[in-house]
N, C-alpha and C positions, 0 to 999 in steps of 0.2 A: 809472599810464602814464609810459613812460619819455621821454628826452629828444626822442627821434624822435617819439614821438605826440604831445607838446607842440607840435614845430614843424610836426607835420602838420597840427593841429587848428587853428593860426595859420594857415597855409596854407588852407584852407578857409573860416576865416570871412572873410579878406585878400579871397579871392577874390567870396563871398557880398556886404560892403560895397561892394564894386567894383560887383558886379552892382546892388543897390540904389540905385547913383548917389550912394553916402555919400562926403563928404567929410571926410578925418580932420582933426579938430580938437580940440585939449589944452586943457582947462581948467586953471585955477589952483586950488591946490590949496582956496583961499577960493573958489572959486565954483563954482555947482551948474547942470548943465543944465537946463534950463526945458520942452526936448519930448523927445518920445523920439529926435526928429530930433539933436539934438543931443547926446542920452546916445550914441548906435549913434557918432556923431561922435567923440568920446570915445573909445570902445572902438577903433576902429578906428587911431586914432593912438597909443594904447597896444599895439598888436601889437608893433614891434619892439623896445619895451622886454621884453615875454616873451622872445623870442630871445636880446636884449642879456642879458638875465641869466643864461638858460640858459651861453649862452655864460661871462658871467663866473664860474659852477661857483654859481650862486643860484639853485639848483632850486627851493627853495621860496617864493620870492620871484615869480619866473614860474609855478608854481602857483595862487598867492595871483591875479595880474594875471588868469589864465586863467580863474580861479573867478566872477572881477567881469565879465570880456568874457561869459561865459557867461550870469550871472544876466540882463542886459542884454538877452542874446538872448533868452533865455527869457520874460521880463518885458514884451518887447515883441513877443511872437508872433511872433517870426524863425522859431526854431526849438523841437520839443518839447523835453523832457525824454530822450525817448530818442535821437534825434538826435544830442544835445551828447553823450551818452553814450558814442558807437559810435566805437571805437578806444581805451577806457577802458584796456582787457584787455590792451593790448600792452607789458607789464610787461618 
């Protein structure tokens, strides 16, 4: 997935969080979300970090964060694995 594909995925997930009326809330590293809603709120809050990482040339960090968000979206049954992987082939 190229940088543009990552940014498109981030925008897609931003729209989904907005549709689900999730409010972005960042959790500190020493605290874990206790509910699926809190987990999604944290994922929403870190979407800008993915784009910022790309803009700083930190592509691997951006991909790690994206994978984390995708894992949460899958485990909370928001997207299927096939839906999450759409667009990955735009190398």
